[in-house]
N, C-alpha and C positions, 0 to 999 in steps of 0.2 A: 814721590813715594818710592822707596827701594823695591826692586822687583822681587826680592826674596823676603818680603814682609810676611811673617807667619800669622795665620788667622785660624780661628775655629770656624768650621763650616757646617758641622753637623753634630748633634748630641742625641743620645737615646738612653732611656731608663726602662727597665723591665722589672715587674713584680709578679711572682708566682705565689698568690695568696693561698692556694690549696696545699694542704698537708696530706692529701691522700697518697697512698703508695703508688697508685696508678698514675698520678700526676707528678711524680718526683722527677724534676729536671735537674741534671747536674750543673755545676757552675759553668762549665764550658758551653753548654747549650744556652744558658741564660745570657752569658756574655756575647755569644754569637748573635742572639736575638737583639741585644742592645746595640751591637754594631750595625745590624741591618736597619734598626730603627733610626740610627744616626745617619745612615746613608740616605734614607728616605727624607729625613728632616732637612738635609742639605738642599733639597729641591733642585738637584742638577738636571739639566736637559738630557743627560745620559747617566743614570744611576749605575748601569753596567760598567761604563767606562770609569766612573769614580771608583767603584769597587776594585776593578782590575788594576788601578793605579796605586793601590795601597802597597807600600814597600817598607813600612816600618810598623812594628807591633810591639808595644810595651804593655805588659799585664801586671797588675798589682797581685802579689801572691795571695792566694786564697787559703783560709783556714779549713775549709770544708773537706778538700780532697787532695791527696798527694799525687799530682799529675807528673808523669815522666817529662813532658814537654808541653805545657799549656800554650805558650805562644805558637809553637809549631803546629799544634792541633788546630788552633784557630785559623792559622794560615791555610791549612788544608781545607777547612770548612769554607773559607772564603775563596779558595782556588787561586791564591796568590803566592804560594810557597816558592815557585820558581823565580819570581821577580823580587823576592824579599831581600832588602839590603840591611835591615836591622831587626832583630827580635831580642827581647829581654824579659826575664821573669824576675821581679824584684825580690828583695828580702822582705821579711815581715815588718810591719810598722805602719801606723796610720798616717805618717808623714809621706809615705811613698807616692800617693797620687800627685801631690804638689811637685815633688822632685821629678817624677817621670814626665809630667806635663811640661815643666820648664825645660827639661833636656830635649824633649821632642820638638818644642818650638825653636830651640837653639839649632838642632840639626837641620830643620827646614830653612832657617835663616842662612845657614852656611851652604845650602844647596846639596847637602849629603843625602837627603831623601826628598821625595816628592809629596807623599801623602802619608800621614802618620795616624795610627790608632793608639789611644791610651784608654785602657779599659780594665774592668775587674768585676768580680761578683762572688756571692756566697749563696749556699743552699743548705745552711745549717738546720733550718726548719724541716726541710724534707729529709735530711740525713737523720735528724733526731726521730722523726716519725718512723723511718725505716728501721732504725736501731731498736725502737720500742716494739716493733712488730717482728723482730728477729730476722730482718731482711738486710743483712750486711754481707757483702756489698749490695747496694741498691740495684734492682734489676736494670740491665742495659747501660749502666754507667761505664765510663772508660776504665779499663783495668788500672788499678793504682800502682804507684811506684813502690809502695810498701803496704804491708797488711794493715787494714783498718778494722778494728774490733770495738771501737768506742767513739763517742762524739767529743771533740775537743772544744773547750770554752776559752776564748782568748783573754777574758778579763777575770776569770774565776780563781778560786783558791787552789786549783790543780797545779799552778806554777809554784813549785815547792821551794825554789831558791831565788835569790835576787838576781843571780846571773841569768836565770831562765826568764825572770820577769822583764828583762830588757827585750824580750821577744826575739831573741837571736838563736836560742839553743833549744834542743829537744827536751822533752819532759823527763828530766833526771836530775838528781841532786848533785851538787859539787862538794867535795870535801876540802876545797882550798881554804886554808886558815884565814886568808884575807877576805873571804866571803862572809862578812858579818851578818848579812841577811839570812843566809842559810843556817847559821849557828842559832839565830833567834827566831827562825821560822817566819820571817817577814820578807816581802819582796814582790808579791803579786800586785797587780794593779789595784785590787780592792783594798790593799793595805796602804800603798804609798800615796795615792791621791788624797785619802783622808788625812794623812800626815800634813799635807800642804793646806788642806781646808782648815784644820785646827790651828796651824801656825799662822795662816792668813787672818783668821778671826781674831786671834790674840794680838797680833801685830796692829790691827786696826782698832783694838779696844772694844770690840763687839761683845755683847753678852751671848751666851750659848743660845738663848731663846731668839734673840735678834738674828743671829746667823742662820739658825734653822729656818726661820720664817723667810729670810731672804732667799735661801736655796729653794724652798718650796714654791715661792712666788716665781722665781726664775724658770723653774722647770714646768710650772703650770702654764706660763706664757709660751714656752717652747712647745708644749702639747697643743696649744691653740694653733700655732703655725703648722705643725704636722697634720692636724686635723683637716686643714684646707689643701693638703697636697695629696693628690690621688696616688702618688707612688709610695707614700709613707706607709710603713708597716702598721703603724698605730692609728691610721685614719679611721675615724668613727669611734675612737676610744679616748675622747678628750678628758684629761685629768684636771682637777681643781687644786687650789692651794691646799685645801684640807686633805684631799686624797693623796697628794704627793707627800705632805709633811707628817701626816698622822701615822704612827707606827701601829700596824695591825697584823693579823695573821697573813693577810694578802700582801701587806707591805712591810715585811719584817725587817728589822735592822740587820744589815750585812756587816759593815765596819763603821763604827761611830765616826762622824755624825750622819752617815748616809744610809737611809733605808733603801729597799729594793728599787723604788721608783726614782732614785737618784743615781742608779747604776745603769750602764749601757745594757740594752737588750739585744743580744747577738743572734737569737734564734729566728733568722729571717731568710727569705729567698729573694734577693735583690741583686741586680747587676746594672752597670752604667758604662757608657762609652762616649768618648770625644773623638772627633776626627779633625785633624789639623792639616792645613796645606799652605801654600803661598798664594798671594793675591794673583799672581800670574796664572798659576794652575787653576785657581778657582774660576777665573774668567774663561779659560779654555774649556772648562767643564760646564759653563753656563750657569754657575751658581749665583743667584741674585745677591747684590751687596747688602740687602736687608738681612741676610743670614750671617754676615761677617761680624765676628767679634774678635778683638785684638788682644792677644797676650802682651802685656806691657813689661813684664819682668818678674823675677822670682828670687828668693833667697832662703837659705835654711842652714841650721846648725843644730848642735845638741849639747846638753849638759852632761856631766859625768855619768857614765853607765851605772856607777855605784851611787845610789841616791844619798848615802851617808857621807859622801865627800863633797856634796854640793854646798854652795855658800850659805844658804838659809832655807827656811821652809815657808816663807811668805812672799817669795818672788821666784820667777823662772827666767833667768837671763837669756836662755835660748828663745823664749817667746818674744821678749822685748827686742833683742838683737835681730831676730828674723823679721819682725814687723818693720823695724826701722830701716833695715837694709833693703827689704823689698820695696818699701815706699821710695827710698832714695834712688834705687837703680831704675825704677819705673818713672822717675820724675814726678812723684806725687807727694802729698803730705797727708796727715791724718784728716785734715779738714776737707780734702778733695775726694775722699772716699764716700760713696753714697750707700753701698750695700756691703754687708759683712756676713760671713759665716765662719764660726769658730767650732772646730771639732770639739765635741762636748760629751765625752764618755762619763764624766763626773762634773758637777757644777764648778769645781775650782778652775777648770781650764778657761771657760768663758769669763769667769770673774777676773782672773789674772790678765787676760787679754783686754777685757773691758777697761780695767784700771789703766793699762798702758795707752789704750786708744782714746781715753778720756770720755768713754761712754758710760753713763750711769748704769749700774748693775740692775737697778729696778726697771730699766727700759729693755727688758730681755729680748723683745721682738727685734731690736736693732742688732742683735748678736747672731741671728740665725735666719737663713732662708729655707731651711729644711725642717728644723724642730729638734735637732740633737739626737744622740744615739739611743736615748731611751724611747722617745716617741716616734721619730722617723724610723728608727731601727739602726742597730749597730751593725752596719754592713761590713763587719770585719775591718780589714785594713782599707777597704775601698770607699768608706763613707764620703771622703772629700771629692771623689770623682762625681758623686751625686750632687755635691755642692757646686762643682764647676759646671755641670749640665744645667742646673737650675739658675745659676748666675747668668749663663749664656742666654737663657730664655728671658729673664727679667731685663737684661740689658737690651735685647732686641725689642722688647715691648716698651722701652723708654722709661722703665721704672727707676733708672739711675744712669749715670754716665761712666762711673768707675766702680769696680767691685774688688773686694779683698777676701781671699779664702785662706784660712790658717788650718793646716793639717798637722795634727799632733800624733806622736807615736810613743810606744814604750810606756814608761811610768813617768810621764812628763819629761821624757828623755830627748826626743827628736822632734824638731819643728821644720815645717817648710811653708812659706807664705808665697802666694801667687796673686798678682794684680792683673785684672782684666779691664778693658775699656771699649766703648762704642766707637772711639776714634783711634787712629794710629798713634804710636809713640811719638813724643816730641823729643828731638835731640838725637837722631841717628838710628842705626840698626839695632836689632835685638841684642841684649847683653850676651857676651860670649862666655861668661863664667859666673858661677855662684860666688858672690863677693865675700862669703863668710868661711871660716875654717870649719872642718868637720866637727871638732869638739872645742868647747870653751873651757879653758882651764883656770881663768882668773878667779880668785876667791875660793878655790877648793880648800876644804878643811881637813886637817889631820885628825885621825881617829885613834883613840886608845884601844888597845887590845890586850887580852889576857890579864896578867897581874897589874897592868897599868890602870885598869878600871877599878879604882878604889878611892874612897874619900867623899867629901861633901860634893854634892852635885845639884844642878837645877834642870828642870824639864824644859826642853826646847820645843818639842811637840810630842804628840802621842796619838794612838787610836786603840780601839778595842774591837776584836773580832767576836762575832756572836754565832752560837749554834742555831740550827734550824728551829728549835723550840723557843728561841728568844732569850735563852740564858747566855751570859758572857762566857766565851771560851778562853780567850787569851788577851792580855794587855801588851801593847808594844810601846816602848818609850825611847825617844831620842833625847839624849841629855848632854850637858856639858859639865866637865869636872871643874869645880871652882878654882882649884889650885893651879891647873895647867891650861885650862880653856879647851882641852881636847874634847872632841865629841865621842859619844859611846852609844851603843844600842843595848837595850835590856828588855826583859819581860817583867810582868807584874811579880812582886815578891811574895804576896800572900793573898788570900781570898778577900780580906777586907779592902786591900788596895784595889783589887780587881773590881769589886762592887762600887767603890768610889769613882773609879775611872769610867765605869759603864753607866753610872747613874745619870749623867747628863745634866747635873744641877750645879756642879762646882767646877770652876776653871782649874784645869790641871796644869796647863802651860804656866811656867814661872814658879811652880812649887819646888821647894828644896827637899833634899833627902840625902841618904847615904847609901 
């Protein structure tokens, strides 16, 4: 076994279920507590020595609070700032846990660092409670890098343009003529994921009823998984197929075909941390081999940031390519994977991944070890760190030999897949690079703009956004011009069209119009 074989030695998860103002802990404190839990989990003969050997800190960017230097703050809390060789604060995106984890394993394998922390956390539940009580900033929280006067939701309709919906930019609109999403008021996650669900349904020849029942069944099964996890925000609130699928005042329609309980729930207080080191250092720290779990490899890429340029709305090349590359680089196959967790802010993500992995969608419990971002809780960008910690525990317990975690970000934009195992890699040292390009360009579609958008056309996919009172607000259409094949974006043309689109009884995909 190579002396610089990276391993996971400790994992920790923290949940602050209280929303009392007096109990409001900021993300930095929750993350620090998760790291401390991971240190204890490692069962080192010298936890103090383990902590002092931490020389690499990666933090998944938090939506809750704009820190001037969150990795530096954590290093100070841990007392390791003087010996730190690496610290990094990621961009936004649910793919970041996978990417940071893979890169930390790579640094350990090269001998660049000795002991690495990969962590993140959110406290949007506490922040929301403080905002409601007029307590912003919350008492005793770290002074922010910028003024905070409201609570941000990473998946809501606050993201006013498609450029913003890639989760890269601040909350402001863009006047770029090429930003078709901004022109048509579409681009938030609540808009784009439903476009894929409707396209996927039509491509498979499902009826609207069959599709809705499938999604309700999937998320009801996810809720069962979350209910058995003490860290899950939704523990004790098990949903049924009927409660997930039935549109009510409590479960209002957000964007067709997804009611509220098919959307990520982001108002949580959750944090998680993984500690990685080499087998050599683990032995020196007296960490028992029963705690060791092996990163086997990872890979990730992205589709076009502009969703309207992507090849189609019934597949996500970044998902399939990332899965295949991660399996290949880790010397695995789909059949060799025992445990899977797919980032699931909306049902379409686990559905697309399930189709590629050959897992029946109706066997939803095979697609998650956490319960998804609705039931486990949408821990911001950090959800998949929780998946990595849970996978570590399950592998230690002998529940499987190999595990796959898919971390998704943006609007089905960015993917990163990591494979873990109970045994070391076969075939040499840890992979020294991500085998995929940053962005996939094959199959990108040309779009019509301005005066070009005229003539007979066919609907490629669509969705409808709803008001809080349940009435339809706006229809969104992605279509193709019959004469040129170019794609275009449009909104509903009249109230009759909007009502038909929102009715949920007639298939809109494939309809022709002008």
